[in-house]
C-alpha positions as CSV (number, residue, x, y, z in Angstrom):
1,X,35.0,-1.9,3.5
2,X,33.6,-1.9,7.2
3,X,30.0,-2.6,7.3
4,X,28.0,0.9,7.4
5,X,25.3,1.2,10.1
6,X,22.1,1.2,10.1
7,X,22.2,-1.0,6.7
8,X,20.1,-4.5,6.4
9,X,22.1,-6.8,3.6
10,X,19.3,-9.5,3.0
11,X,20.1,-12.6,0.4
12,X,18.7,-14.8,-1.6
13,X,19.2,-17.9,-4.0
14,X,17.4,-20.1,-6.4
15,X,14.2,-19.3,-7.3
16,X,13.1,-15.6,-5.6
17,X,9.6,-16.1,-5.4
18,X,6.6,-16.7,-3.1
19,X,8.3,-19.7,-1.3
20,X,11.5,-18.4,-0.8
21,X,9.2,-14.9,0.8
22,X,7.6,-17.1,3.1
23,X,9.4,-15.9,6.4
24,X,10.2,-12.3,4.5
25,X,7.0,-11.2,3.9
26,X,6.2,-9.6,7.4
27,X,9.8,-7.8,7.4
28,X,10.3,-4.3,6.9
29,X,12.7,-1.6,7.3
30,X,12.9,0.2,10.4
31,X,14.1,3.5,11.8
32,X,17.6,1.9,13.5
33,X,18.2,-0.2,10.0
34,X,16.3,1.9,7.2
35,X,19.0,1.1,4.4
36,X,18.4,-1.6,2.4
37,X,21.0,-3.8,0.2
38,X,19.7,-7.1,-1.3
39,X,22.0,-9.5,-2.9
40,X,20.5,-11.2,-5.9
41,X,23.6,-12.8,-6.9
42,X,22.8,-16.6,-6.5
43,X,19.2,-15.8,-7.6
44,X,18.2,-17.1,-11.6
45,X,14.4,-16.2,-11.3
46,X,12.5,-13.3,-9.4
47,X,8.6,-13.9,-9.7
48,X,6.0,-11.1,-9.1
49,X,5.4,-11.5,-5.6
50,X,9.0,-11.2,-5.1
51,X,9.2,-7.7,-7.5
52,X,5.8,-6.9,-6.0
53,X,7.6,-7.0,-2.1
54,X,11.0,-5.1,-3.2
55,X,8.6,-2.3,-4.3
56,X,7.3,-2.6,-1.1
57,X,10.7,-2.5,1.0
58,X,11.8,0.6,-1.6
59,X,8.8,2.5,-0.4
60,X,9.1,1.6,3.5
61,X,12.9,2.7,3.5
62,X,11.9,6.1,1.2
63,X,9.5,6.6,4.2
64,X,11.9,6.4,6.7
65,X,14.5,8.4,5.0
66,X,17.2,5.1,4.1
67,X,17.4,3.6,0.9
68,X,16.9,0.0,-1.1
69,X,19.6,-1.0,-3.6
70,X,20.0,-4.8,-5.4
71,X,23.8,-6.3,-6.2
72,X,24.8,-8.7,-8.4
73,X,22.5,-9.5,-10.7
74,X,22.0,-12.5,-13.1
75,X,21.0,-12.1,-16.7
76,X,17.9,-13.9,-16.2
77,X,16.8,-11.7,-13.0
78,X,18.4,-8.2,-15.1
79,X,16.4,-8.9,-17.7
80,X,12.8,-9.9,-15.7
81,X,14.1,-6.2,-14.1
82,X,14.3,-4.3,-17.6
83,X,11.0,-6.1,-19.0
84,X,9.0,-4.5,-16.2
85,X,11.2,-1.3,-16.1
86,X,12.0,-2.1,-12.1
87,X,16.0,-1.4,-13.7
88,X,14.7,2.5,-13.4
89,X,13.1,2.8,-10.2
90,X,15.6,0.8,-8.2
91,X,19.1,1.3,-7.6
92,X,20.9,-1.0,-9.6
93,X,25.2,-2.5,-8.7
94,X,27.5,-4.7,-9.5
95,X,28.2,-6.1,-5.6
96,X,27.4,-5.4,-2.4
97,X,30.6,-3.3,-1.8
98,X,29.8,-0.8,-4.5
99,X,25.9,-0.3,-3.0
100,X,27.4,0.7,0.3
101,X,29.6,3.2,-1.4
102,X,26.5,4.6,-2.8
103,X,25.3,4.8,1.4
104,X,26.0,8.4,3.0
105,X,27.5,7.6,6.6
């Protein structure tokens, strides 16, 4: 599948926490890239700072008529999203290709 324009794919690895967010804290979607796919397939832990950042990105993407999706959740991360009920807020897919297919061209 070829990449869909206006989509930014961000991938994290290991612990997704305040330390791994240091370079991304001020990053935000833009009108030219309003769709965000967060690949967490290599993440085994998410802390409250990362959850807060994801909520913020989701809201910003929505304000730009974009979308925010998470893909590739490992079981520990999926449990954290379930406990915080964010699995009901975010669109969660299994793969990047599945997430890309949900974005209308």
